[in-house]
PDB file of N, CA, C and O in Angstrom:
ATOM      1  N   MET A   1     -35.347  99.968 -50.934  1.00  0.00           N
ATOM      2  CA  MET A   1     -35.322  98.311 -50.226  1.00  0.00           C
ATOM      3  C   MET A   1     -34.092  97.490 -50.120  1.00  0.00           C
ATOM      4  O   MET A   1     -33.884  96.523 -50.852  1.00  0.00           O
ATOM      5  N   GLY A   2     -32.927  98.072 -48.790  1.00  0.00           N
ATOM      6  CA  GLY A   2     -31.965  97.449 -48.671  1.00  0.00           C
ATOM      7  C   GLY A   2     -31.060  98.270 -49.369  1.00  0.00           C
ATOM      8  O   GLY A   2     -31.100  99.328 -49.997  1.00  0.00           O
ATOM      9  N   ASP A   3     -29.798  96.978 -48.874  1.00  0.00           N
ATOM     10  CA  ASP A   3     -28.652  97.638 -49.849  1.00  0.00           C
ATOM     11  C   ASP A   3     -28.245  97.600 -52.085  1.00  0.00           C
ATOM     12  O   ASP A   3     -27.940  96.426 -52.297  1.00  0.00           O
ATOM     13  N   ALA A   4     -28.215  97.965 -52.720  1.00  0.00           N
ATOM     14  CA  ALA A   4     -29.139  97.956 -53.872  1.00  0.00           C
ATOM     15  C   ALA A   4     -28.157  96.140 -54.361  1.00  0.00           C
ATOM     16  O   ALA A   4     -28.631  95.055 -54.701  1.00  0.00           O
ATOM     17  N   SER A   5     -27.306  96.408 -54.245  1.00  0.00           N
ATOM     18  CA  SER A   5     -25.869  95.107 -54.156  1.00  0.00           C
ATOM     19  C   SER A   5     -26.681  93.971 -54.400  1.00  0.00           C
ATOM     20  O   SER A   5     -26.744  93.574 -55.564  1.00  0.00           O
ATOM     21  N   ASN A   6     -27.233  93.451 -53.633  1.00  0.00           N
ATOM     22  CA  ASN A   6     -28.459  92.856 -52.862  1.00  0.00           C
ATOM     23  C   ASN A   6     -29.781  92.634 -53.601  1.00  0.00           C
ATOM     24  O   ASN A   6     -30.487  91.646 -53.399  1.00  0.00           O
ATOM     25  N   VAL A   7     -30.063  93.567 -54.434  1.00  0.00           N
ATOM     26  CA  VAL A   7     -31.748  93.643 -55.362  1.00  0.00           C
ATOM     27  C   VAL A   7     -31.339  92.987 -56.738  1.00  0.00           C
ATOM     28  O   VAL A   7     -30.597  93.350 -57.650  1.00  0.00           O
ATOM     29  N   ARG A   8     -32.170  91.806 -56.505  1.00  0.00           N
ATOM     30  CA  ARG A   8     -31.852  91.106 -58.225  1.00  0.00           C
ATOM     31  C   ARG A   8     -33.071  91.491 -58.864  1.00  0.00           C
ATOM     32  O   ARG A   8     -33.671  92.399 -58.288  1.00  0.00           O
ATOM     33  N   HIS A   9     -33.647  90.993 -60.009  1.00  0.00           N
ATOM     34  CA  HIS A   9     -34.570  91.476 -60.697  1.00  0.00           C
ATOM     35  C   HIS A   9     -34.775  89.996 -61.703  1.00  0.00           C
ATOM     36  O   HIS A   9     -33.918  89.150 -61.958  1.00  0.00           O
ATOM     37  N   ASP A  10     -35.894  90.036 -62.048  1.00  0.00           N
ATOM     38  CA  ASP A  10     -36.180  88.318 -62.690  1.00  0.00           C
ATOM     39  C   ASP A  10     -37.864  88.424 -62.656  1.00  0.00           C
ATOM     40  O   ASP A  10     -38.588  89.059 -61.888  1.00  0.00           O
ATOM     41  N   THR A  11     -38.361  87.115 -64.360  1.00  0.00           N
ATOM     42  CA  THR A  11     -38.992  87.706 -65.056  1.00  0.00           C
ATOM     43  C   THR A  11     -39.941  86.268 -64.692  1.00  0.00           C
ATOM     44  O   THR A  11     -39.382  85.186 -64.519  1.00  0.00           O
ATOM     45  N   ILE A  12     -41.318  86.417 -64.613  1.00  0.00           N
ATOM     46  CA  ILE A  12     -41.918  84.813 -64.400  1.00  0.00           C
ATOM     47  C   ILE A  12     -42.487  85.078 -65.484  1.00  0.00           C
ATOM     48  O   ILE A  12     -42.728  86.211 -65.903  1.00  0.00           O
ATOM     49  N   VAL A  13     -42.852  83.597 -66.244  1.00  0.00           N
ATOM     50  CA  VAL A  13     -44.464  83.898 -66.754  1.00  0.00           C
ATOM     51  C   VAL A  13     -45.352  82.073 -66.320  1.00  0.00           C
ATOM     52  O   VAL A  13     -44.878  80.983 -65.999  1.00  0.00           O
ATOM     53  N   VAL A  14     -46.750  82.569 -66.537  1.00  0.00           N
ATOM     54  CA  VAL A  14     -47.882  82.344 -65.256  1.00  0.00           C
ATOM     55  C   VAL A  14     -49.065  82.225 -66.417  1.00  0.00           C
ATOM     56  O   VAL A  14     -49.041  82.908 -67.441  1.00  0.00           O
ATOM     57  N   PRO A  15     -50.090  81.269 -66.112  1.00  0.00           N
ATOM     58  CA  PRO A  15     -51.286  81.482 -67.224  1.00  0.00           C
ATOM     59  C   PRO A  15     -52.000  82.176 -66.528  1.00  0.00           C
ATOM     60  O   PRO A  15     -52.266  82.120 -65.327  1.00  0.00           O
ATOM     61  N   GLU A  16     -52.320  82.864 -67.345  1.00  0.00           N
ATOM     62  CA  GLU A  16     -53.344  84.379 -66.708  1.00  0.00           C
ATOM     63  C   GLU A  16     -54.310  83.788 -65.489  1.00  0.00           C
ATOM     64  O   GLU A  16     -54.785  84.564 -64.659  1.00  0.00           O
ATOM     65  N   THR A  17     -54.594  82.200 -65.438  1.00  0.00           N
ATOM     66  CA  THR A  17     -55.646  82.815 -64.201  1.00  0.00           C
ATOM     67  C   THR A  17     -55.350  82.923 -63.233  1.00  0.00           C
ATOM     68  O   THR A  17     -56.211  83.031 -62.360  1.00  0.00           O
ATOM     69  N   MET A  18     -54.023  82.945 -62.924  1.00  0.00           N
ATOM     70  CA  MET A  18     -53.025  82.727 -61.393  1.00  0.00           C
ATOM     71  C   MET A  18     -53.059  84.063 -60.951  1.00  0.00           C
ATOM     72  O   MET A  18     -52.424  84.943 -61.533  1.00  0.00           O
ATOM     73  N   SER A  19     -54.086  84.373 -59.494  1.00  0.00           N
ATOM     74  CA  SER A  19     -53.325  85.260 -58.749  1.00  0.00           C
ATOM     75  C   SER A  19     -52.696  85.423 -58.501  1.00  0.00           C
ATOM     76  O   SER A  19     -51.841  84.617 -58.133  1.00  0.00           O
ATOM     77  N   PRO A  20     -52.602  86.857 -58.507  1.00  0.00           N
ATOM     78  CA  PRO A  20     -51.127  87.460 -57.921  1.00  0.00           C
ATOM     79  C   PRO A  20     -50.378  87.092 -56.610  1.00  0.00           C
ATOM     80  O   PRO A  20     -49.197  87.207 -56.282  1.00  0.00           O
ATOM     81  N   ALA A  21     -51.491  86.603 -55.967  1.00  0.00           N
ATOM     82  CA  ALA A  21     -50.820  85.814 -54.818  1.00  0.00           C
ATOM     83  C   ALA A  21     -50.286  84.934 -55.122  1.00  0.00           C
ATOM     84  O   ALA A  21     -49.224  84.680 -54.553  1.00  0.00           O
ATOM     85  N   GLN A  22     -50.613  84.363 -55.805  1.00  0.00           N
ATOM     86  CA  GLN A  22     -50.221  82.709 -56.654  1.00  0.00           C
ATOM     87  C   GLN A  22     -48.995  83.041 -57.350  1.00  0.00           C
ATOM     88  O   GLN A  22     -48.066  82.488 -56.760  1.00  0.00           O
ATOM     89  N   VAL A  23     -48.582  83.715 -58.368  1.00  0.00           N
ATOM     90  CA  VAL A  23     -47.409  84.913 -58.683  1.00  0.00           C
ATOM     91  C   VAL A  23     -46.349  84.878 -57.796  1.00  0.00           C
ATOM     92  O   VAL A  23     -45.222  84.427 -57.999  1.00  0.00           O
ATOM     93  N   ARG A  24     -46.931  85.546 -56.492  1.00  0.00           N
ATOM     94  CA  ARG A  24     -45.976  85.460 -55.673  1.00  0.00           C
ATOM     95  C   ARG A  24     -45.281  84.727 -54.700  1.00  0.00           C
ATOM     96  O   ARG A  24     -44.449  84.921 -53.814  1.00  0.00           O
ATOM     97  N   ALA A  25     -45.999  83.718 -55.244  1.00  0.00           N
ATOM     98  CA  ALA A  25     -45.880  82.552 -53.866  1.00  0.00           C
ATOM     99  C   ALA A  25     -44.893  82.059 -54.738  1.00  0.00           C
ATOM    100  O   ALA A  25     -43.757  82.330 -54.348  1.00  0.00           O
ATOM    101  N   LEU A  26     -44.971  81.202 -56.155  1.00  0.00           N
ATOM    102  CA  LEU A  26     -44.017  80.876 -56.592  1.00  0.00           C
ATOM    103  C   LEU A  26     -43.369  81.939 -57.607  1.00  0.00           C
ATOM    104  O   LEU A  26     -43.402  81.781 -58.828  1.00  0.00           O
ATOM    105  N   ALA A  27     -42.734  83.122 -56.920  1.00  0.00           N
ATOM    106  CA  ALA A  27     -41.477  83.858 -58.010  1.00  0.00           C
ATOM    107  C   ALA A  27     -41.026  83.621 -56.688  1.00  0.00           C
ATOM    108  O   ALA A  27     -39.795  83.620 -56.723  1.00  0.00           O
ATOM    109  N   GLU A  28     -41.570  83.359 -55.184  1.00  0.00           N
ATOM    110  CA  GLU A  28     -40.777  82.687 -54.311  1.00  0.00           C
ATOM    111  C   GLU A  28     -40.129  81.971 -54.088  1.00  0.00           C
ATOM    112  O   GLU A  28     -38.991  81.906 -53.623  1.00  0.00           O
ATOM    113  N   ARG A  29     -40.792  81.380 -54.399  1.00  0.00           N
ATOM    114  CA  ARG A  29     -40.035  79.930 -54.645  1.00  0.00           C
ATOM    115  C   ARG A  29     -39.090  80.007 -55.807  1.00  0.00           C
ATOM    116  O   ARG A  29     -37.929  80.026 -55.399  1.00  0.00           O
ATOM    117  N   LYS A  30     -39.184  80.057 -57.101  1.00  0.00           N
ATOM    118  CA  LYS A  30     -37.795  80.801 -57.415  1.00  0.00           C
ATOM    119  C   LYS A  30     -36.703  81.317 -57.686  1.00  0.00           C
ATOM    120  O   LYS A  30     -35.693  80.724 -58.065  1.00  0.00           O
ATOM    121  N   ALA A  31     -36.837  82.440 -57.510  1.00  0.00           N
ATOM    122  CA  ALA A  31     -36.440  83.068 -55.867  1.00  0.00           C
ATOM    123  C   ALA A  31     -35.509  82.091 -55.727  1.00  0.00           C
ATOM    124  O   ALA A  31     -34.687  81.672 -56.542  1.00  0.00           O
ATOM    125  N   GLN A  32     -35.796  81.673 -54.248  1.00  0.00           N
ATOM    126  CA  GLN A  32     -35.090  80.615 -53.104  1.00  0.00           C
ATOM    127  C   GLN A  32     -34.273  80.102 -53.704  1.00  0.00           C
ATOM    128  O   GLN A  32     -33.190  79.837 -53.183  1.00  0.00           O
ATOM    129  N   ALA A  33     -34.670  79.691 -55.509  1.00  0.00           N
ATOM    130  CA  ALA A  33     -33.412  78.566 -56.266  1.00  0.00           C
ATOM    131  C   ALA A  33     -32.914  78.975 -55.993  1.00  0.00           C
ATOM    132  O   ALA A  33     -32.340  78.615 -54.965  1.00  0.00           O
ATOM    133  N   GLN A  34     -32.546  80.359 -56.724  1.00  0.00           N
ATOM    134  CA  GLN A  34     -31.432  80.830 -57.511  1.00  0.00           C
ATOM    135  C   GLN A  34     -30.537  81.152 -56.498  1.00  0.00           C
ATOM    136  O   GLN A  34     -29.363  81.364 -56.801  1.00  0.00           O
ATOM    137  N   VAL A  35     -30.972  81.236 -55.135  1.00  0.00           N
ATOM    138  CA  VAL A  35     -29.852  81.797 -53.494  1.00  0.00           C
ATOM    139  C   VAL A  35     -29.033  81.190 -53.107  1.00  0.00           C
ATOM    140  O   VAL A  35     -29.822  80.351 -52.671  1.00  0.00           O
ATOM    141  N   GLY A  36     -28.156  80.821 -52.852  1.00  0.00           N
ATOM    142  CA  GLY A  36     -28.154  80.074 -52.234  1.00  0.00           C
ATOM    143  C   GLY A  36     -28.077  79.138 -51.285  1.00  0.00           C
ATOM    144  O   GLY A  36     -27.859  79.800 -50.271  1.00  0.00           O
ATOM    145  N   ASP A  37     -28.124  77.901 -50.946  1.00  0.00           N
ATOM    146  CA  ASP A  37     -28.127  78.042 -49.770  1.00  0.00           C
ATOM    147  C   ASP A  37     -29.022  78.260 -48.690  1.00  0.00           C
ATOM    148  O   ASP A  37     -30.124  77.931 -48.251  1.00  0.00           O
ATOM    149  N   ASP A  38     -27.849  79.100 -48.429  1.00  0.00           N
ATOM    150  CA  ASP A  38     -27.841  80.071 -47.084  1.00  0.00           C
ATOM    151  C   ASP A  38     -28.407  81.249 -46.542  1.00  0.00           C
ATOM    152  O   ASP A  38     -28.644  81.548 -45.372  1.00  0.00           O
ATOM    153  N   ASP A  39     -28.675  82.188 -48.152  1.00  0.00           N
ATOM    154  CA  ASP A  39     -28.976  82.687 -47.869  1.00  0.00           C
ATOM    155  C   ASP A  39     -30.891  82.889 -48.023  1.00  0.00           C
ATOM    156  O   ASP A  39     -31.730  81.988 -47.994  1.00  0.00           O
ATOM    157  N   MET A  40     -31.119  84.416 -48.188  1.00  0.00           N
ATOM    158  CA  MET A  40     -32.624  84.354 -47.740  1.00  0.00           C
ATOM    159  C   MET A  40     -32.857  85.274 -48.722  1.00  0.00           C
ATOM    160  O   MET A  40     -32.174  86.218 -49.118  1.00  0.00           O
ATOM    161  N   VAL A  41     -34.413  84.668 -49.206  1.00  0.00           N
ATOM    162  CA  VAL A  41     -34.732  85.620 -50.028  1.00  0.00           C
ATOM    163  C   VAL A  41     -36.074  86.480 -49.361  1.00  0.00           C
ATOM    164  O   VAL A  41     -37.047  85.881 -48.904  1.00  0.00           O
ATOM    165  N   ALA A  42     -35.952  88.131 -49.386  1.00  0.00           N
ATOM    166  CA  ALA A  42     -36.799  89.185 -48.527  1.00  0.00           C
ATOM    167  C   ALA A  42     -37.114  90.225 -49.291  1.00  0.00           C
ATOM    168  O   ALA A  42     -36.299  90.440 -50.188  1.00  0.00           O
ATOM    169  N   PHE A  43     -38.011  90.929 -49.234  1.00  0.00           N
ATOM    170  CA  PHE A  43     -38.725  92.396 -48.972  1.00  0.00           C
ATOM    171  C   PHE A  43     -39.316  91.496 -50.794  1.00  0.00           C
ATOM    172  O   PHE A  43     -40.000  92.265 -51.470  1.00  0.00           O
ATOM    173  N   LEU A  44     -39.127  90.413 -51.299  1.00  0.00           N
ATOM    174  CA  LEU A  44     -40.318  89.844 -52.828  1.00  0.00           C
ATOM    175  C   LEU A  44     -41.490  90.946 -53.893  1.00  0.00           C
ATOM    176  O   LEU A  44     -42.675  90.660 -54.061  1.00  0.00           O
ATOM    177  N   HIS A  45     -40.921  91.984 -54.397  1.00  0.00           N
ATOM    178  CA  HIS A  45     -42.143  92.562 -54.903  1.00  0.00           C
ATOM    179  C   HIS A  45     -41.999  92.726 -55.974  1.00  0.00           C
ATOM    180  O   HIS A  45     -40.983  92.875 -56.653  1.00  0.00           O
ATOM    181  N   LEU A  46     -43.831  92.700 -56.382  1.00  0.00           N
ATOM    182  CA  LEU A  46     -43.918  91.932 -57.893  1.00  0.00           C
ATOM    183  C   LEU A  46     -44.491  93.469 -58.940  1.00  0.00           C
ATOM    184  O   LEU A  46     -45.594  93.985 -59.118  1.00  0.00           O
ATOM    185  N   ARG A  47     -43.370  93.718 -59.342  1.00  0.00           N
ATOM    186  CA  ARG A  47     -43.585  95.368 -60.452  1.00  0.00           C
ATOM    187  C   ARG A  47     -44.181  94.953 -61.439  1.00  0.00           C
ATOM    188  O   ARG A  47     -43.956  95.755 -62.345  1.00  0.00           O
ATOM    189  N   GLY A  48     -44.943  93.994 -61.856  1.00  0.00           N
ATOM    190  CA  GLY A  48     -45.880  94.906 -63.098  1.00  0.00           C
ATOM    191  C   GLY A  48     -45.636  93.283 -64.219  1.00  0.00           C
ATOM    192  O   GLY A  48     -44.585  92.694 -64.474  1.00  0.00           O
ATOM    193  N   SER A  49     -47.110  92.957 -64.686  1.00  0.00           N
ATOM    194  CA  SER A  49     -47.076  92.044 -66.358  1.00  0.00           C
ATOM    195  C   SER A  49     -47.565  92.431 -67.533  1.00  0.00           C
ATOM    196  O   SER A  49     -48.565  93.147 -67.488  1.00  0.00           O
ATOM    197  N   ARG A  50     -47.181  92.184 -68.447  1.00  0.00           N
ATOM    198  CA  ARG A  50     -47.244  91.721 -69.734  1.00  0.00           C
ATOM    199  C   ARG A  50     -48.211  90.581 -70.493  1.00  0.00           C
ATOM    200  O   ARG A  50     -48.032  89.401 -70.193  1.00  0.00           O
ATOM    201  N   PRO A  51     -48.903  90.821 -71.157  1.00  0.00           N
ATOM    202  CA  PRO A  51     -49.272  89.551 -71.702  1.00  0.00           C
ATOM    203  C   PRO A  51     -48.168  88.552 -72.711  1.00  0.00           C
ATOM    204  O   PRO A  51     -47.740  88.923 -73.804  1.00  0.00           O
ATOM    205  N   VAL A  52     -47.912  87.502 -72.189  1.00  0.00           N
ATOM    206  CA  VAL A  52     -48.037  86.869 -73.789  1.00  0.00           C
ATOM    207  C   VAL A  52     -48.148  85.944 -74.777  1.00  0.00           C
ATOM    208  O   VAL A  52     -49.270  85.471 -74.960  1.00  0.00           O
ATOM    209  N   GLY A  53     -46.937  85.449 -75.690  1.00  0.00           N
ATOM    210  CA  GLY A  53     -48.392  84.583 -76.203  1.00  0.00           C
ATOM    211  C   GLY A  53     -47.441  83.080 -75.249  1.00  0.00           C
ATOM    212  O   GLY A  53     -46.287  83.135 -74.824  1.00  0.00           O
ATOM    213  N   GLY A  54     -48.644  81.585 -75.130  1.00  0.00           N
ATOM    214  CA  GLY A  54     -48.113  80.390 -75.168  1.00  0.00           C
ATOM    215  C   GLY A  54     -48.746  79.308 -75.468  1.00  0.00           C
ATOM    216  O   GLY A  54     -49.906  79.325 -75.882  1.00  0.00           O
ATOM    217  N   GLU A  55     -47.980  78.119 -75.275  1.00  0.00           N
ATOM    218  CA  GLU A  55     -48.709  77.391 -75.645  1.00  0.00           C
ATOM    219  C   GLU A  55     -50.139  77.056 -75.042  1.00  0.00           C
ATOM    220  O   GLU A  55     -51.246  76.958 -75.570  1.00  0.00           O
ATOM    221  N   HIS A  56     -49.841  76.963 -74.165  1.00  0.00           N
ATOM    222  CA  HIS A  56     -51.780  76.342 -73.687  1.00  0.00           C
ATOM    223  C   HIS A  56     -52.858  77.822 -73.567  1.00  0.00           C
ATOM    224  O   HIS A  56     -53.688  77.880 -72.659  1.00  0.00           O
ATOM    225  N   GLY A  57     -52.752  78.642 -74.306  1.00  0.00           N
ATOM    226  CA  GLY A  57     -53.815  80.046 -74.139  1.00  0.00           C
ATOM    227  C   GLY A  57     -53.143  80.697 -73.905  1.00  0.00           C
ATOM    228  O   GLY A  57     -52.001  80.261 -74.052  1.00  0.00           O
ATOM    229  N   THR A  58     -53.248  82.281 -73.347  1.00  0.00           N
ATOM    230  CA  THR A  58     -52.401  83.171 -72.486  1.00  0.00           C
ATOM    231  C   THR A  58     -52.040  82.940 -71.599  1.00  0.00           C
ATOM    232  O   THR A  58     -52.324  82.151 -70.698  1.00  0.00           O
ATOM    233  N   GLU A  59     -50.973  84.016 -71.882  1.00  0.00           N
ATOM    234  CA  GLU A  59     -50.136  83.897 -70.344  1.00  0.00           C
ATOM    235  C   GLU A  59     -49.232  85.449 -70.075  1.00  0.00           C
ATOM    236  O   GLU A  59     -48.876  86.371 -70.809  1.00  0.00           O
ATOM    237  N   VAL A  60     -49.156  85.256 -69.182  1.00  0.00           N
ATOM    238  CA  VAL A  60     -48.937  86.596 -68.084  1.00  0.00           C
ATOM    239  C   VAL A  60     -47.064  86.348 -68.147  1.00  0.00           C
ATOM    240  O   VAL A  60     -46.779  85.162 -67.977  1.00  0.00           O
ATOM    241  N   GLU A  61     -46.210  86.989 -68.293  1.00  0.00           N
ATOM    242  CA  GLU A  61     -44.931  87.618 -68.035  1.00  0.00           C
ATOM    243  C   GLU A  61     -44.974  88.978 -66.793  1.00  0.00           C
ATOM    244  O   GLU A  61     -44.996  90.198 -66.957  1.00  0.00           O
ATOM    245  N   TRP A  62     -44.973  87.977 -65.311  1.00  0.00           N
ATOM    246  CA  TRP A  62     -44.892  88.652 -64.458  1.00  0.00           C
ATOM    247  C   TRP A  62     -42.948  89.650 -64.072  1.00  0.00           C
ATOM    248  O   TRP A  62     -42.012  88.889 -64.315  1.00  0.00           O
ATOM    249  N   ARG A  63     -42.567  90.884 -63.637  1.00  0.00           N
ATOM    250  CA  ARG A  63     -41.367  91.480 -62.939  1.00  0.00           C
ATOM    251  C   ARG A  63     -41.864  91.498 -61.936  1.00  0.00           C
ATOM    252  O   ARG A  63     -43.033  91.573 -61.557  1.00  0.00           O
ATOM    253  N   TYR A  64     -40.459  91.388 -61.240  1.00  0.00           N
ATOM    254  CA  TYR A  64     -40.548  91.607 -60.322  1.00  0.00           C
ATOM    255  C   TYR A  64     -38.891  90.866 -59.342  1.00  0.00           C
ATOM    256  O   TYR A  64     -38.075  90.077 -59.820  1.00  0.00           O
ATOM    257  N   SER A  65     -38.880  91.447 -58.009  1.00  0.00           N
ATOM    258  CA  SER A  65     -37.790  92.502 -57.014  1.00  0.00           C
ATOM    259  C   SER A  65     -37.497  91.649 -56.146  1.00  0.00           C
ATOM    260  O   SER A  65     -38.536  91.267 -55.608  1.00  0.00           O
ATOM    261  N   TYR A  66     -36.306  90.985 -55.593  1.00  0.00           N
ATOM    262  CA  TYR A  66     -36.247  90.871 -54.338  1.00  0.00           C
ATOM    263  C   TYR A  66     -34.670  91.157 -54.002  1.00  0.00           C
ATOM    264  O   TYR A  66     -33.725  91.354 -54.766  1.00  0.00           O
ATOM    265  N   GLN A  67     -34.742  91.104 -52.560  1.00  0.00           N
ATOM    266  CA  GLN A  67     -33.842  91.310 -51.473  1.00  0.00           C
ATOM    267  C   GLN A  67     -32.843  89.937 -51.557  1.00  0.00           C
ATOM    268  O   GLN A  67     -33.265  88.781 -51.521  1.00  0.00           O
ATOM    269  N   VAL A  68     -31.546  90.305 -51.668  1.00  0.00           N
ATOM    270  CA  VAL A  68     -30.933  88.653 -51.172  1.00  0.00           C
ATOM    271  C   VAL A  68     -30.226  88.829 -49.304  1.00  0.00           C
ATOM    272  O   VAL A  68     -29.244  89.546 -49.496  1.00  0.00           O
ATOM    273  N   ILE A  69     -30.252  88.670 -48.474  1.00  0.00           N
ATOM    274  CA  ILE A  69     -29.770  88.072 -46.943  1.00  0.00           C
ATOM    275  C   ILE A  69     -28.906  87.264 -47.456  1.00  0.00           C
ATOM    276  O   ILE A  69     -29.041  86.122 -47.896  1.00  0.00           O
ATOM    277  N   PRO A  70     -27.949  87.985 -47.363  1.00  0.00           N
ATOM    278  CA  PRO A  70     -27.198  86.469 -46.654  1.00  0.00           C
ATOM    279  C   PRO A  70     -26.838  86.064 -45.153  1.00  0.00           C
ATOM    280  O   PRO A  70     -26.984  87.068 -44.455  1.00  0.00           O
ATOM    281  N   PRO A  71     -26.376  84.853 -44.313  1.00  0.00           N
ATOM    282  CA  PRO A  71     -26.165  84.196 -42.965  1.00  0.00           C
ATOM    283  C   PRO A  71     -25.440  85.509 -42.511  1.00  0.00           C
ATOM    284  O   PRO A  71     -24.385  86.144 -42.537  1.00  0.00           O
ATOM    285  N   GLY A  72     -26.969  85.469 -41.997  1.00  0.00           N
ATOM    286  CA  GLY A  72     -26.177  86.494 -40.628  1.00  0.00           C
ATOM    287  C   GLY A  72     -26.858  87.818 -40.776  1.00  0.00           C
ATOM    288  O   GLY A  72     -27.149  88.522 -39.809  1.00  0.00           O
ATOM    289  N   GLY A  73     -27.141  88.183 -42.229  1.00  0.00           N
ATOM    290  CA  GLY A  73     -27.912  89.312 -42.898  1.00  0.00           C
ATOM    291  C   GLY A  73     -28.909  89.129 -41.027  1.00  0.00           C
ATOM    292  O   GLY A  73     -29.142  88.279 -40.168  1.00  0.00           O
ATOM    293  N   PRO A  74     -29.295  91.336 -41.489  1.00  0.00           N
ATOM    294  CA  PRO A  74     -30.238  91.638 -41.541  1.00  0.00           C
ATOM    295  C   PRO A  74     -30.883  91.450 -40.877  1.00  0.00           C
ATOM    296  O   PRO A  74     -30.439  91.647 -39.746  1.00  0.00           O
ATOM    297  N   ALA A  75     -32.455  90.921 -40.928  1.00  0.00           N
ATOM    298  CA  ALA A  75     -32.967  90.166 -41.538  1.00  0.00           C
ATOM    299  C   ALA A  75     -32.422  88.980 -40.646  1.00  0.00           C
ATOM    300  O   ALA A  75     -32.363  89.271 -39.451  1.00  0.00           O
ATOM    301  N   ALA A  76     -32.186  88.249 -40.836  1.00  0.00           N
ATOM    302  CA  ALA A  76     -32.017  86.737 -40.125  1.00  0.00           C
ATOM    303  C   ALA A  76     -31.697  86.449 -38.553  1.00  0.00           C
ATOM    304  O   ALA A  76     -31.810  85.445 -37.849  1.00  0.00           O
ATOM    305  N   ASP A  77     -31.288  87.652 -38.342  1.00  0.00           N
ATOM    306  CA  ASP A  77     -31.195  88.121 -36.589  1.00  0.00           C
ATOM    307  C   ASP A  77     -32.085  88.648 -36.029  1.00  0.00           C
ATOM    308  O   ASP A  77     -32.397  89.835 -35.937  1.00  0.00           O
ATOM    309  N   THR A  78     -32.887  86.982 -35.302  1.00  0.00           N
ATOM    310  CA  THR A  78     -34.311  87.353 -34.409  1.00  0.00           C
ATOM    311  C   THR A  78     -34.063  87.000 -33.166  1.00  0.00           C
ATOM    312  O   THR A  78     -34.956  87.197 -32.341  1.00  0.00           O
ATOM    313  N   ALA A  79     -32.965  86.478 -32.792  1.00  0.00           N
ATOM    314  CA  ALA A  79     -32.536  85.808 -31.230  1.00  0.00           C
ATOM    315  C   ALA A  79     -32.886  87.320 -30.960  1.00  0.00           C
ATOM    316  O   ALA A  79     -32.595  88.316 -31.623  1.00  0.00           O
ATOM    317  N   ASP A  80     -33.906  87.140 -29.284  1.00  0.00           N
ATOM    318  CA  ASP A  80     -33.248  88.001 -28.551  1.00  0.00           C
ATOM    319  C   ASP A  80     -32.631  88.183 -27.511  1.00  0.00           C
ATOM    320  O   ASP A  80     -32.158  89.292 -27.260  1.00  0.00           O
TER     321      ASP A  80
END
């Protein structure tokens, strides 16, 4: 997954009815909000989940990791 110093890990708690695709989209938005404005989130990977209690029924905590690409990093270089 690239340079380990740029890899971050986090969790997100969602209703158990959310699909993995919905969880991934929400995790991507959360990750992007936590990095610098010019940084890019790449290679987000859902790593597993576990049920947790919640106010509105059963919720699930998902673990995920992602790489932060700084401005001008390899994933940002798309010019021909």
